[in-house]
PLY file of the C-alpha trace (Angstrom):
ply
format ascii 1.0
element vertex 511
property float x
property float y
property float z
element edge 510
property int vertex1
property int vertex2
end_header
12.35 -3.94 66.45
12.18 -6.05 63.28
15.90 -5.79 62.52
17.91 -8.77 63.79
21.60 -8.08 63.23
24.47 -9.72 65.05
27.51 -7.80 66.22
29.59 -9.53 63.55
27.13 -8.56 60.80
27.04 -4.95 61.99
30.81 -4.70 61.75
31.32 -6.56 58.47
28.36 -6.12 56.11
28.62 -3.57 53.34
26.86 -0.26 53.78
23.88 -0.20 51.40
20.51 1.41 50.62
19.23 -0.28 53.80
22.18 -0.10 56.22
24.72 2.43 57.50
27.30 2.73 60.31
27.90 5.94 62.23
30.17 7.02 65.06
28.55 8.08 68.33
30.28 11.44 67.73
28.02 12.23 64.74
26.30 15.58 65.14
22.52 15.83 65.27
22.06 17.68 61.96
24.13 15.10 60.06
22.22 12.20 61.61
18.98 13.92 60.57
20.11 13.81 56.93
20.51 10.03 57.05
17.24 9.46 58.92
15.40 11.54 56.33
17.09 9.75 53.42
16.08 6.32 54.74
12.50 7.42 55.54
12.04 8.90 52.06
13.38 5.72 50.44
12.74 2.16 51.63
13.67 2.54 55.29
16.83 1.12 56.81
19.04 0.64 59.88
21.76 2.89 61.28
24.22 1.35 63.71
25.50 4.13 66.01
28.75 3.41 67.85
30.53 1.77 64.92
33.05 3.54 62.70
32.85 3.36 58.89
35.59 0.71 58.86
33.66 -1.51 61.28
35.61 -0.60 64.42
33.38 -0.64 67.53
33.83 2.54 69.53
30.51 2.22 71.38
28.14 4.79 72.83
28.55 4.50 76.62
31.11 7.32 76.76
28.73 9.67 74.94
25.51 9.23 76.90
24.46 12.89 76.95
25.12 13.20 73.24
23.21 9.96 72.54
20.18 11.42 74.32
20.37 14.37 71.92
20.61 11.99 68.93
17.46 10.18 70.08
15.56 13.50 69.80
16.75 14.06 66.21
13.72 12.37 64.53
11.46 14.87 66.30
13.60 18.02 66.59
15.44 18.02 63.25
13.08 16.25 60.81
9.92 17.73 59.22
7.60 15.95 59.70
8.93 13.63 62.38
10.54 10.41 61.22
9.28 7.19 62.79
12.04 5.04 64.31
12.52 2.01 66.52
15.63 1.59 68.67
17.53 -1.23 70.29
20.65 -1.40 72.47
23.09 -4.22 71.75
25.72 -5.18 74.34
29.20 -5.40 72.83
32.91 -5.12 73.50
34.53 -1.97 72.19
37.91 -1.63 70.48
39.61 -1.21 73.89
38.20 -4.52 75.11
35.72 -2.87 77.49
31.97 -3.64 77.79
29.92 -1.16 75.77
26.78 -0.79 73.65
25.75 -0.18 70.05
22.59 1.78 69.34
20.54 0.39 66.45
18.11 2.88 64.90
15.60 1.33 62.51
14.07 3.99 60.27
10.65 3.03 58.97
9.70 3.73 55.38
7.30 6.66 55.17
4.50 7.63 52.82
5.25 11.28 53.62
7.97 13.53 52.27
10.52 14.43 54.95
12.96 17.37 55.04
15.46 18.81 57.51
15.38 22.20 59.27
16.81 23.86 56.16
13.97 22.32 54.12
16.38 20.10 52.20
15.13 16.68 51.10
17.39 13.61 51.02
16.99 10.14 49.55
19.01 6.98 50.09
20.88 5.99 46.93
23.34 3.10 47.30
25.41 3.76 50.44
24.92 7.54 50.29
22.24 10.00 51.38
21.63 12.16 48.31
20.26 15.69 48.44
17.46 16.01 45.86
17.17 18.88 43.41
13.85 20.58 42.73
12.71 18.20 39.98
13.74 15.11 41.94
11.96 16.43 45.01
8.82 17.08 42.99
8.85 13.57 41.56
9.23 12.13 45.04
6.35 14.26 46.30
4.07 12.90 43.60
5.30 9.35 44.07
4.48 9.51 47.76
1.15 11.18 47.19
2.25 14.23 49.18
1.16 16.27 46.23
-1.21 15.07 43.58
-0.47 16.31 40.11
-4.07 15.61 39.17
-5.08 18.57 41.35
-2.66 20.95 39.65
-4.43 23.71 37.65
-3.90 23.74 33.89
-2.53 27.22 33.05
-4.93 29.41 31.06
-7.56 26.67 30.69
-11.16 27.66 31.42
-14.66 26.18 31.64
-15.13 26.57 27.86
-12.30 24.07 27.37
-14.40 21.37 29.04
-16.80 19.27 26.97
-19.97 19.92 28.94
-22.04 17.52 26.83
-19.64 14.76 27.79
-19.85 15.82 31.45
-23.65 15.69 31.21
-23.52 12.10 29.95
-21.13 11.27 32.77
-23.26 12.83 35.51
-26.37 11.09 34.22
-24.62 7.78 34.92
-24.05 9.00 38.47
-27.66 10.09 38.91
-26.61 13.74 39.32
-29.48 16.05 38.35
-27.88 19.50 38.34
-26.08 21.12 35.41
-22.62 19.98 34.28
-21.21 23.37 35.33
-22.59 22.96 38.84
-21.16 19.46 39.09
-17.67 20.64 38.15
-17.77 23.62 40.52
-19.11 21.59 43.42
-16.15 19.23 43.03
-13.21 21.51 43.81
-10.75 18.99 42.39
-12.30 19.73 38.96
-12.92 23.48 39.02
-11.66 25.77 41.77
-11.56 29.53 42.17
-8.43 31.50 43.00
-8.29 35.27 43.03
-11.74 35.41 41.47
-10.62 33.29 38.50
-11.76 29.74 37.82
-9.02 27.13 37.43
-9.37 23.82 35.62
-7.52 20.88 37.17
-5.44 18.33 35.32
-7.96 15.63 36.31
-10.82 17.61 34.74
-8.86 18.08 31.53
-7.94 14.39 31.31
-11.49 13.23 31.91
-13.58 15.89 30.17
-11.33 18.14 28.06
-12.47 19.18 24.61
-8.96 19.02 23.29
-6.88 17.57 26.10
-3.51 17.50 24.33
-3.64 21.22 23.54
-3.02 21.69 27.27
-1.37 18.40 28.22
0.60 17.33 25.13
2.39 14.35 26.74
-0.81 12.81 28.12
-1.16 10.45 25.23
0.11 7.10 23.94
2.27 5.83 21.10
1.19 2.51 19.60
3.34 0.61 17.11
3.03 -2.91 15.70
6.49 -3.99 14.54
7.51 -6.56 11.96
9.86 -8.83 13.91
10.97 -8.64 17.53
13.25 -5.61 17.72
12.30 -2.11 18.79
14.80 -0.71 16.32
12.93 -2.30 13.42
12.10 -0.07 10.44
9.09 -2.03 9.22
5.69 -1.60 10.84
2.32 -3.25 10.49
0.50 -0.43 12.18
1.35 2.90 13.80
-0.94 5.10 15.85
0.58 8.54 16.05
0.00 11.17 18.70
-2.55 12.92 16.54
-4.70 9.81 16.45
-4.48 9.38 20.23
-5.60 12.86 21.14
-8.65 13.15 23.34
-9.74 12.38 26.87
-8.95 9.16 28.72
-12.00 7.39 27.34
-11.04 8.12 23.75
-7.45 7.09 24.41
-8.66 3.83 25.91
-10.90 3.11 22.91
-8.11 3.93 20.44
-5.63 1.65 22.23
-8.09 -1.23 22.40
-8.90 -0.81 18.70
-5.16 -0.99 18.03
-4.98 -4.31 19.88
-8.02 -5.85 18.20
-6.76 -5.12 14.71
-3.17 -6.25 15.31
-3.52 -9.31 17.52
-4.68 -12.62 16.11
-8.06 -14.20 16.67
-7.88 -17.84 17.67
-10.53 -20.53 17.98
-11.29 -21.45 21.54
-12.92 -24.74 20.59
-12.02 -27.49 18.15
-15.01 -26.95 15.89
-14.16 -25.06 12.73
-17.05 -22.61 13.11
-16.61 -21.98 16.85
-16.31 -18.44 18.10
-12.82 -16.99 18.18
-11.18 -14.67 20.64
-8.07 -12.53 20.75
-4.90 -14.49 21.41
-4.50 -12.30 24.52
-7.91 -12.15 26.24
-9.60 -8.80 25.72
-10.51 -8.54 29.42
-6.85 -8.85 30.40
-5.82 -6.15 27.95
-8.52 -3.89 29.40
-7.03 -4.24 32.87
-3.50 -3.52 31.70
-4.51 -0.52 29.56
-6.75 1.10 32.18
-4.03 0.71 34.79
-1.54 2.38 32.45
-3.90 5.30 31.75
-5.12 5.91 35.28
-2.04 5.11 37.36
0.67 6.60 35.16
2.93 9.28 36.62
1.28 12.49 35.43
4.31 14.63 36.08
6.69 12.48 34.06
7.32 13.99 30.64
6.66 10.87 28.56
3.71 9.19 26.81
2.44 5.68 27.40
4.09 3.41 24.83
2.50 0.21 23.51
4.49 -2.06 21.22
3.38 -5.26 19.51
6.16 -7.58 18.35
5.87 -11.02 16.77
6.71 -12.70 20.08
5.42 -10.26 22.71
3.37 -7.21 23.64
4.91 -4.42 25.74
3.01 -1.76 27.70
5.31 0.99 29.01
3.75 3.27 31.62
5.61 6.40 32.85
6.49 6.21 36.53
7.48 3.38 38.85
5.03 1.77 41.26
3.94 4.35 43.85
4.19 4.36 47.62
6.92 1.73 47.82
4.86 -0.97 46.11
6.77 -3.89 44.64
5.84 -6.22 41.77
4.91 -9.02 44.17
2.48 -6.65 45.91
0.43 -5.94 42.80
0.43 -9.57 41.70
-0.98 -10.42 45.12
-3.79 -7.93 44.75
-2.43 -4.92 46.67
-3.46 -1.58 45.20
-2.35 1.95 46.19
-3.50 4.32 43.43
-1.07 7.07 42.51
-3.79 9.41 41.25
-6.53 8.85 43.80
-9.05 11.40 42.56
-8.53 10.51 38.91
-8.89 6.83 39.77
-12.10 7.32 41.75
-13.74 9.13 38.81
-12.30 7.15 35.91
-13.96 3.98 37.18
-17.28 5.45 36.00
-15.89 6.20 32.53
-13.68 3.21 31.81
-14.47 -0.51 32.07
-12.41 -0.85 35.22
-13.14 -3.96 37.26
-11.69 -2.91 40.57
-8.62 -1.85 42.51
-6.02 -4.51 42.99
-7.97 -7.53 41.81
-7.85 -6.74 38.08
-4.20 -7.75 37.67
-4.91 -10.98 39.52
-7.84 -11.79 37.24
-5.68 -11.07 34.21
-3.08 -13.50 35.47
-5.77 -16.14 35.96
-6.18 -16.17 32.18
-2.97 -18.17 32.06
-0.91 -15.48 30.36
2.88 -15.45 30.42
3.29 -11.97 31.88
6.37 -10.23 33.24
6.25 -7.04 35.31
9.28 -4.78 35.64
9.47 -1.79 37.97
12.37 0.00 36.28
13.70 2.73 38.57
16.57 3.54 36.17
14.30 4.91 33.43
11.35 5.58 35.72
8.72 3.38 34.11
6.59 0.33 34.80
6.73 -2.30 32.05
4.28 -5.12 31.36
5.46 -7.75 28.88
2.98 -10.33 27.60
4.40 -13.27 25.68
2.85 -14.20 22.32
3.03 -17.51 20.53
4.73 -16.65 17.21
3.56 -19.95 15.73
-0.06 -19.37 16.59
-2.45 -19.87 13.69
-5.07 -17.20 13.45
-8.63 -18.05 12.52
-10.32 -16.72 9.42
-11.82 -13.79 11.30
-8.53 -12.15 12.20
-8.92 -8.47 11.39
-5.35 -7.72 10.48
-3.05 -10.54 9.54
0.47 -10.48 8.20
-0.51 -10.43 4.58
-2.73 -7.39 5.23
0.11 -5.20 6.32
0.23 -1.49 5.89
2.80 -0.06 3.45
5.32 0.24 6.31
5.88 -3.50 5.99
6.94 -3.26 2.40
10.75 -3.49 2.06
12.29 -0.26 0.94
9.37 1.92 2.04
10.30 5.55 2.38
9.97 6.48 6.05
8.49 9.82 5.10
5.54 8.14 3.41
2.24 8.93 5.17
1.12 6.34 7.70
-1.99 4.18 7.57
-4.29 7.18 7.97
-3.63 8.14 4.35
-3.45 4.68 2.82
-5.86 3.90 0.02
-7.37 0.39 -0.22
-5.29 -0.77 -3.17
-2.03 -0.42 -1.18
-2.93 -3.44 0.86
-2.37 -6.64 -1.14
-5.10 -9.18 -0.77
-7.29 -6.83 1.24
-10.87 -8.06 1.45
-13.04 -5.25 0.16
-15.66 -6.02 2.76
-13.22 -5.88 5.64
-12.82 -2.60 7.54
-9.39 -1.04 7.26
-7.03 -0.12 10.04
-9.22 2.67 11.31
-12.47 0.72 11.34
-13.90 2.39 8.22
-14.68 0.60 5.00
-12.17 1.04 2.16
-14.43 3.35 0.19
-14.05 5.96 2.91
-10.32 6.22 2.48
-10.19 7.20 -1.19
-10.01 10.83 -0.18
-6.55 12.02 0.79
-6.73 14.45 3.68
-4.89 17.72 4.03
-3.11 18.37 7.35
-5.93 20.72 8.41
-8.56 18.09 7.58
-6.64 15.50 9.60
-6.58 17.90 12.52
-10.33 18.45 12.23
-11.00 14.70 12.24
-8.91 14.25 15.38
-10.49 17.34 16.94
-13.85 15.61 16.55
-12.90 12.81 18.92
-15.70 14.40 20.88
-18.71 15.94 19.09
-18.16 19.45 17.72
-20.46 22.05 16.22
-19.82 23.43 12.74
-18.64 26.74 14.19
-16.20 24.97 16.52
-14.80 22.98 13.60
-14.27 25.99 11.37
-12.78 27.96 14.23
-10.41 25.06 14.79
-9.47 25.11 11.09
-8.87 28.85 11.30
-11.29 29.71 8.49
-14.41 31.82 8.19
-17.95 30.49 8.49
-18.55 30.17 4.75
-20.33 27.53 2.67
-17.11 26.65 0.83
-15.30 26.04 4.11
-18.23 24.04 5.46
-17.97 21.85 2.37
-14.21 21.34 2.77
-13.99 20.76 6.49
-17.34 19.17 7.28
-19.46 17.95 4.38
-16.61 16.31 2.44
-15.40 14.56 5.58
-18.89 13.28 6.34
-19.36 12.00 2.80
-15.95 10.32 2.89
-16.81 8.57 6.15
-14.33 10.32 8.41
-17.03 12.20 10.36
-20.64 11.45 11.21
-23.56 13.59 12.35
-24.83 13.23 15.93
-28.38 13.82 14.63
-28.26 12.02 11.27
-32.04 12.03 10.77
-32.08 15.88 10.84
-28.96 17.16 9.03
-29.98 20.81 9.43
-30.83 20.60 13.14
-29.54 23.67 15.02
-28.01 21.33 17.64
-26.19 19.26 15.03
-22.65 18.21 15.86
-20.01 16.07 14.16
-17.79 13.36 15.59
-15.00 11.12 14.37
-16.45 7.98 12.86
0 1
1 2
2 3
3 4
4 5
5 6
6 7
7 8
8 9
9 10
10 11
11 12
12 13
13 14
14 15
15 16
16 17
17 18
18 19
19 20
20 21
21 22
22 23
23 24
24 25
25 26
26 27
27 28
28 29
29 30
30 31
31 32
32 33
33 34
34 35
35 36
36 37
37 38
38 39
39 40
40 41
41 42
42 43
43 44
44 45
45 46
46 47
47 48
48 49
49 50
50 51
51 52
52 53
53 54
54 55
55 56
56 57
57 58
58 59
59 60
60 61
61 62
62 63
63 64
64 65
65 66
66 67
67 68
68 69
69 70
70 71
71 72
72 73
73 74
74 75
75 76
76 77
77 78
78 79
79 80
80 81
81 82
82 83
83 84
84 85
85 86
86 87
87 88
88 89
89 90
90 91
91 92
92 93
93 94
94 95
95 96
96 97
97 98
98 99
99 100
100 101
101 102
102 103
103 104
104 105
105 106
106 107
107 108
108 109
109 110
110 111
111 112
112 113
113 114
114 115
115 116
116 117
117 118
118 119
119 120
120 121
121 122
122 123
123 124
124 125
125 126
126 127
127 128
128 129
129 130
130 131
131 132
132 133
133 134
134 135
135 136
136 137
137 138
138 139
139 140
140 141
141 142
142 143
143 144
144 145
145 146
146 147
147 148
148 149
149 150
150 151
151 152
152 153
153 154
154 155
155 156
156 157
157 158
158 159
159 160
160 161
161 162
162 163
163 164
164 165
165 166
166 167
167 168
168 169
169 170
170 171
171 172
172 173
173 174
174 175
175 176
176 177
177 178
178 179
179 180
180 181
181 182
182 183
183 184
184 185
185 186
186 187
187 188
188 189
189 190
190 191
191 192
192 193
193 194
194 195
195 196
196 197
197 198
198 199
199 200
200 201
201 202
202 203
203 204
204 205
205 206
206 207
207 208
208 209
209 210
210 211
211 212
212 213
213 214
214 215
215 216
216 217
217 218
218 219
219 220
220 221
221 222
222 223
223 224
224 225
225 226
226 227
227 228
228 229
229 230
230 231
231 232
232 233
233 234
234 235
235 236
236 237
237 238
238 239
239 240
240 241
241 242
242 243
243 244
244 245
245 246
246 247
247 248
248 249
249 250
250 251
251 252
252 253
253 254
254 255
255 256
256 257
257 258
258 259
259 260
260 261
261 262
262 263
263 264
264 265
265 266
266 267
267 268
268 269
269 270
270 271
271 272
272 273
273 274
274 275
275 276
276 277
277 278
278 279
279 280
280 281
281 282
282 283
283 284
284 285
285 286
286 287
287 288
288 289
289 290
290 291
291 292
292 293
293 294
294 295
295 296
296 297
297 298
298 299
299 300
300 301
301 302
302 303
303 304
304 305
305 306
306 307
307 308
308 309
309 310
310 311
311 312
312 313
313 314
314 315
315 316
316 317
317 318
318 319
319 320
320 321
321 322
322 323
323 324
324 325
325 326
326 327
327 328
328 329
329 330
330 331
331 332
332 333
333 334
334 335
335 336
336 337
337 338
338 339
339 340
340 341
341 342
342 343
343 344
344 345
345 346
346 347
347 348
348 349
349 350
350 351
351 352
352 353
353 354
354 355
355 356
356 357
357 358
358 359
359 360
360 361
361 362
362 363
363 364
364 365
365 366
366 367
367 368
368 369
369 370
370 371
371 372
372 373
373 374
374 375
375 376
376 377
377 378
378 379
379 380
380 381
381 382
382 383
383 384
384 385
385 386
386 387
387 388
388 389
389 390
390 391
391 392
392 393
393 394
394 395
395 396
396 397
397 398
398 399
399 400
400 401
401 402
402 403
403 404
404 405
405 406
406 407
407 408
408 409
409 410
410 411
411 412
412 413
413 414
414 415
415 416
416 417
417 418
418 419
419 420
420 421
421 422
422 423
423 424
424 425
425 426
426 427
427 428
428 429
429 430
430 431
431 432
432 433
433 434
434 435
435 436
436 437
437 438
438 439
439 440
440 441
441 442
442 443
443 444
444 445
445 446
446 447
447 448
448 449
449 450
450 451
451 452
452 453
453 454
454 455
455 456
456 457
457 458
458 459
459 460
460 461
461 462
462 463
463 464
464 465
465 466
466 467
467 468
468 469
469 470
470 471
471 472
472 473
473 474
474 475
475 476
476 477
477 478
478 479
479 480
480 481
481 482
482 483
483 484
484 485
485 486
486 487
487 488
488 489
489 490
490 491
491 492
492 493
493 494
494 495
495 496
496 497
497 498
498 499
499 500
500 501
501 502
502 503
503 504
504 505
505 506
506 507
507 508
508 509
509 510
């Protein structure tokens, strides 16, 4: 037994998330509640034979009952709770020789319940009964149930981008059709009652329009003026609509947000030496991929990424899974929350490996803080910036190239950077791409809400019929002009087969 407590400590220390005292008279069902609560949390020790006030009453007078209590982990807990026991010689309150039974409950990666199928969790010095939502969260956190396997209601094979799947399977060397690949992998497409079901993992990786089905599986990205989250002035905002798409598109959008809002610095003394982002790109990749792949999928919140003058914050829904602590991940320990999603995303995203990526990021010499915040159920990475850092001449977005949100007195209802014309950015170099990576000439056209939706819909290539269906209009030359041709000419969309504009297989994607 790893627990080393003295008699004095057992009688005097405060009951806590890791320690409790119980009389030898405790009934089996009640003891089961506390064993389950400790096993579902971080483990702990129960001292049997000691009253709540620290009085030693011992166990020797209750031997038959103690034998029943020792069967509790097996007879009253589902599944069985793993314990270790130890008898400590003591003197009871009457001055007679006696014993205390120490039960060490080991932390479990399984979800445990009692005979009534109630689940308990240790909170402070109490064993709390969990409601349905709390139980579900704990199930996902422990990996007892993987949300990634959960079917997306009403989604079907036609909601999967099969062209994207084909590109993916080619990387794997898979030679059958995309449909066969998805059906052979039951975690992607399964059949129930004769109906095909699309999993959450399939929708995140290959969905045509992922957020139609999973609206919270996105990210909010904001670059603030100053250092306060309550600030009203912004250098750059990426709204939900701009983040829509599969995990790969979300990753690319987030990284583009970083590259246009962080400074480029010279890595050598020579004036013409190559610059790099003030926070190494490779480190940002690790942090972003971890946030996308290991986030809690059942938590109703987006990933949030904030850039302040003095720091960068990456907020990922869900605390570290399976009892991991911050020191574990900084030492290279990895226990993926979404195992199936993780094992497939590594072929889509530039992921460098489980566990070691965080370590490599730290080797870049960054000032990084990790916070596993159980109160608000999120994992926070904070990267310190040097506010006095001088950017080199190649910095894509500097302070004097701010979007209109940085202008004092800006009306908060004013459209964001997606609608900004070039002349709203003082000192903007005409040759420099704007916030969305398109030259200024392409932003002279103000988009209608439907046109914006079409552009975002084309995060993955779409046919003309798909686009017009999305816009809710008929297949007519006038509508083709409005929702396709005009957007191509303005630089918002591009053809997948530019050399043959009239090709029957022509599709359009966001530029």
